[in-house]
Phi, psi and omega in degrees: 000316176298335179287325178293318181294324180298312177303309182296321178300316172297320178294320173301314182300315188293322184290330186280354180274004184282144178277177185293337180286313175303316180294335181290331176304320179290321177295320172297313177298321180293320183295304181309319181289310189284323195255337183245351182071021181251128184263135176251133185280159184305319177298328180287320178298311177298328177299304185303317187292314182293329180286333184266005183298321185257019176302154184267178186297324177298315179295316184295322181291321174301314180297331187284354176294332185260085187251018178182165183308324189290319179293331177286319173298315179301325186275314189245302191076178185295315178299312181297320183292329177303334180291336180281344184223155167281061183296146168224144183277000000 
């Protein structure tokens, strides 16, 4: 039982260590699914997260501006977001 709790703790800690640009990958994928009817697969989300791992403080600050669907839609919209992922309907 302790081993399971330890593994879950590591998984939770790792997921909370994402930067704002990595979080935006999930927000954009969520927007595509909910607002555009486009499903983004886990591998494409992970690619986005991996690509955002080393962004600098300026980029992270810019990513923090997009904290919801309204801001994402105002900046990109459905068609433009598709270009960030190899999305499939």
